[in-house]
C-alpha atoms as an extended CHARMM CRD file, in Angstrom:
* protein
*
       104  EXT
         1         1  MET       CA              4.0970000000       14.2510000000        4.3200000000  PROA      1               0.0000000000
         2         2  THR       CA              2.9150000000       16.7870000000        6.5460000000  PROA      2               0.0000000000
         3         3  PHE       CA             -0.2270000000       18.0660000000        4.5440000000  PROA      3               0.0000000000
         4         4  LEU       CA             -3.6050000000       17.6700000000        5.9680000000  PROA      4               0.0000000000
         5         5  ASP       CA             -5.8610000000       14.8590000000        4.4890000000  PROA      5               0.0000000000
         6         6  ASN       CA             -8.0480000000       15.8500000000        1.7250000000  PROA      6               0.0000000000
         7         7  THR       CA             -5.9460000000       18.9040000000        0.7070000000  PROA      7               0.0000000000
         8         8  PHE       CA             -5.1840000000       18.6950000000       -2.9230000000  PROA      8               0.0000000000
         9         9  ASP       CA             -7.4520000000       18.5350000000       -6.0980000000  PROA      9               0.0000000000
        10        10  ALA       CA             -4.5890000000       17.4910000000       -8.1090000000  PROA      10              0.0000000000
        11        11  ILE       CA             -1.4580000000       15.8000000000       -7.5000000000  PROA      11              0.0000000000
        12        12  ILE       CA              1.3630000000       15.2110000000      -10.0640000000  PROA      12              0.0000000000
        13        13  CYS       CA              4.1040000000       12.6230000000       -9.1250000000  PROA      13              0.0000000000
        14        14  GLY       CA              6.6380000000       12.7550000000      -11.7840000000  PROA      14              0.0000000000
        15        15  TRP       CA              9.6300000000       10.2020000000      -11.8150000000  PROA      15              0.0000000000
        16        16  VAL       CA              9.6160000000        9.5300000000       -7.9980000000  PROA      16              0.0000000000
        17        17  LEU       CA              8.0970000000        6.1370000000       -7.4250000000  PROA      17              0.0000000000
        18        18  PRO       CA             10.8680000000        3.9310000000       -8.8910000000  PROA      18              0.0000000000
        19        19  TYR       CA             13.4880000000        5.8100000000       -6.5190000000  PROA      19              0.0000000000
        20        20  SER       CA             11.4880000000        4.8330000000       -3.5160000000  PROA      20              0.0000000000
        21        21  ILE       CA             12.1220000000        1.9290000000       -1.1900000000  PROA      21              0.0000000000
        22        22  ASN       CA              8.7070000000        2.1600000000       -0.2280000000  PROA      22              0.0000000000
        23        23  PRO       CA              6.2410000000        3.1740000000       -3.1980000000  PROA      23              0.0000000000
        24        24  GLU       CA              3.3290000000        1.7630000000       -1.2080000000  PROA      24              0.0000000000
        25        25  LYS       CA              3.7820000000        4.3150000000        1.3480000000  PROA      25              0.0000000000
        26        26  ILE       CA              3.9200000000        7.1130000000       -1.4510000000  PROA      26              0.0000000000
        27        27  ALA       CA              0.5960000000        6.0360000000       -3.1140000000  PROA      27              0.0000000000
        28        28  ASP       CA             -0.7640000000        5.9330000000        0.6520000000  PROA      28              0.0000000000
        29        29  ASN       CA              0.1970000000        9.5360000000        1.1520000000  PROA      29              0.0000000000
        30        30  ILE       CA             -1.0130000000       10.5750000000       -2.1090000000  PROA      30              0.0000000000
        31        31  THR       CA             -4.4210000000        9.0840000000       -1.5190000000  PROA      31              0.0000000000
        32        32  ARG       CA             -4.6090000000       10.4580000000        2.0440000000  PROA      32              0.0000000000
        33        33  VAL       CA             -3.7980000000       14.1600000000        0.9470000000  PROA      33              0.0000000000
        34        34  ALA       CA             -6.0520000000       14.0010000000       -2.2200000000  PROA      34              0.0000000000
        35        35  LYS       CA             -9.5040000000       14.9870000000       -2.1300000000  PROA      35              0.0000000000
        36        36  ASN       CA            -12.4290000000       12.5640000000       -3.3610000000  PROA      36              0.0000000000
        37        37  LYS       CA            -12.3880000000       12.9360000000       -7.1480000000  PROA      37              0.0000000000
        38        38  ALA       CA             -8.7780000000       14.6270000000       -6.9580000000  PROA      38              0.0000000000
        39        39  LEU       CA             -6.7150000000       14.0310000000      -10.4500000000  PROA      39              0.0000000000
        40        40  ILE       CA             -3.5840000000       12.1840000000       -9.8200000000  PROA      40              0.0000000000
        41        41  ALA       CA             -0.8180000000       11.9760000000      -12.5020000000  PROA      41              0.0000000000
        42        42  VAL       CA              1.9720000000        9.6600000000      -12.3580000000  PROA      42              0.0000000000
        43        43  GLY       CA              5.0330000000        9.4720000000      -14.5980000000  PROA      43              0.0000000000
        44        44  ILE       CA              8.2010000000        7.1380000000      -14.6510000000  PROA      44              0.0000000000
        45        45  VAL       CA             10.9730000000        5.8270000000      -16.7630000000  PROA      45              0.0000000000
        46        46  TYR       CA             10.8290000000        2.2360000000      -17.5090000000  PROA      46              0.0000000000
        47        47  THR       CA             13.6870000000        0.5180000000      -15.8550000000  PROA      47              0.0000000000
        48        48  PRO       CA             13.3360000000       -3.3710000000      -16.1720000000  PROA      48              0.0000000000
        49        49  ASN       CA             14.4750000000       -4.1700000000      -12.6870000000  PROA      49              0.0000000000
        50        50  ALA       CA             12.5310000000       -1.5210000000      -10.7710000000  PROA      50              0.0000000000
        51        51  LEU       CA              9.9760000000       -2.2670000000       -8.3630000000  PROA      51              0.0000000000
        52        52  ILE       CA              7.2870000000       -0.0460000000      -10.2120000000  PROA      52              0.0000000000
        53        53  ASN       CA              7.7550000000       -0.3700000000      -13.9320000000  PROA      53              0.0000000000
        54        54  SER       CA              4.5230000000       -0.4630000000      -15.7480000000  PROA      54              0.0000000000
        55        55  THR       CA              1.1150000000        1.0890000000      -15.5050000000  PROA      55              0.0000000000
        56        56  ASP       CA             -0.3900000000       -1.9530000000      -14.1850000000  PROA      56              0.0000000000
        57        57  LYS       CA              2.0760000000       -1.9170000000      -11.0740000000  PROA      57              0.0000000000
        58        58  ILE       CA              1.1250000000        1.6110000000      -10.5070000000  PROA      58              0.0000000000
        59        59  LYS       CA             -2.7010000000        0.7600000000      -10.6240000000  PROA      59              0.0000000000
        60        60  LEU       CA             -1.7210000000       -1.9290000000       -7.9510000000  PROA      60              0.0000000000
        61        61  LEU       CA             -0.2170000000        0.5810000000       -5.5480000000  PROA      61              0.0000000000
        62        62  PHE       CA             -3.4740000000        2.5610000000       -5.5180000000  PROA      62              0.0000000000
        63        63  LYS       CA             -5.4330000000       -0.4480000000       -5.1230000000  PROA      63              0.0000000000
        64        64  ASN       CA             -9.1730000000       -0.0620000000       -5.3090000000  PROA      64              0.0000000000
        65        65  LYS       CA             -9.0110000000        3.7310000000       -5.1040000000  PROA      65              0.0000000000
        66        66  ILE       CA             -8.8760000000        4.3870000000       -8.8310000000  PROA      66              0.0000000000
        67        67  GLU       CA            -12.2450000000        5.4440000000      -10.2390000000  PROA      67              0.0000000000
        68        68  ASN       CA            -11.4080000000        6.7520000000      -13.8370000000  PROA      68              0.0000000000
        69        69  ILE       CA             -8.4070000000        6.3250000000      -15.7060000000  PROA      69              0.0000000000
        70        70  PHE       CA             -8.2660000000        9.3780000000      -18.0280000000  PROA      70              0.0000000000
        71        71  PHE       CA             -4.7860000000        8.4990000000      -19.8100000000  PROA      71              0.0000000000
        72        72  GLU       CA             -2.5130000000        5.5430000000      -19.7880000000  PROA      72              0.0000000000
        73        73  TYR       CA              0.6840000000        4.9170000000      -21.6860000000  PROA      73              0.0000000000
        74        74  ASP       CA              3.0270000000        2.1940000000      -20.9950000000  PROA      74              0.0000000000
        75        75  ALA       CA              6.4400000000        1.7870000000      -22.0320000000  PROA      75              0.0000000000
        76        76  CYS       CA              6.4150000000        1.0740000000      -25.6700000000  PROA      76              0.0000000000
        77        77  LEU       CA             10.1610000000        0.5200000000      -25.8860000000  PROA      77              0.0000000000
        78        78  LYS       CA             10.5270000000       -2.4970000000      -22.9930000000  PROA      78              0.0000000000
        79        79  ASP       CA             11.7420000000       -4.8410000000      -25.5740000000  PROA      79              0.0000000000
        80        80  GLN       CA             14.8280000000       -2.6010000000      -26.4090000000  PROA      80              0.0000000000
        81        81  ASP       CA             18.0830000000       -1.8620000000      -24.3290000000  PROA      81              0.0000000000
        82        82  SER       CA             18.6970000000        1.3160000000      -23.1770000000  PROA      82              0.0000000000
        83        83  ASN       CA             21.4200000000        2.0590000000      -25.8630000000  PROA      83              0.0000000000
        84        84  THR       CA             18.9570000000        1.4140000000      -28.6590000000  PROA      84              0.0000000000
        85        85  ILE       CA             16.3820000000        3.5760000000      -27.0240000000  PROA      85              0.0000000000
        86        86  GLN       CA             18.7120000000        6.4730000000      -26.6860000000  PROA      86              0.0000000000
        87        87  LYS       CA             20.0730000000        6.0730000000      -30.0760000000  PROA      87              0.0000000000
        88        88  ASN       CA             16.3840000000        5.9060000000      -31.6670000000  PROA      88              0.0000000000
        89        89  THR       CA             14.6600000000        8.3050000000      -29.2120000000  PROA      89              0.0000000000
        90        90  THR       CA             17.3200000000       10.4210000000      -27.5730000000  PROA      90              0.0000000000
        91        91  MET       CA             15.5860000000        9.3400000000      -24.3690000000  PROA      91              0.0000000000
        92        92  ALA       CA             17.3150000000        7.4630000000      -21.7050000000  PROA      92              0.0000000000
        93        93  GLY       CA             14.2580000000        5.0190000000      -21.4040000000  PROA      93              0.0000000000
        94        94  SER       CA             10.6640000000        4.5220000000      -22.4760000000  PROA      94              0.0000000000
        95        95  GLN       CA              8.2580000000        6.5880000000      -20.3990000000  PROA      95              0.0000000000
        96        96  ILE       CA              5.2680000000        5.4470000000      -18.4790000000  PROA      96              0.0000000000
        97        97  MET       CA              2.5360000000        7.8900000000      -17.8310000000  PROA      97              0.0000000000
        98        98  ILE       CA             -0.9870000000        7.5470000000      -16.0780000000  PROA      98              0.0000000000
        99        99  SER       CA             -3.5240000000        9.8010000000      -15.1090000000  PROA      99              0.0000000000
       100       100  PHE       CA             -6.6440000000        8.9870000000      -12.7910000000  PROA      100             0.0000000000
       101       101  ASP       CA             -9.1120000000       10.1220000000      -10.3170000000  PROA      101             0.0000000000
       102       102  ILE       CA             -9.2460000000        9.0090000000       -6.6530000000  PROA      102             0.0000000000
       103       103  LYS       CA            -12.5010000000        7.6440000000       -4.8800000000  PROA      103             0.0000000000
       104       104  LYS       CA            -12.6070000000        7.8060000000       -1.2830000000  PROA      104             0.0000000000
């Protein structure tokens, strides 16, 4: 990212991490451009074989930089296959969302 350090008060990372070959770099850049106490929101679709497929894995990406977690919703449909999820919810997969602030 070409943004300066400590630029943003809030960052929304919607459905990006599972598509990256280097989610650690994304998390590091989000932390870099976020101001201290910035609100970070991350959302993804649960995919069984993805590198990032739970709120625990998202939290690991941000290491010890998370101060407060305001909202956390892990994929409640992990035990169902994608056809069953689609049939019962009209969604392609179970959603995972977390919001927190950064401490620097």
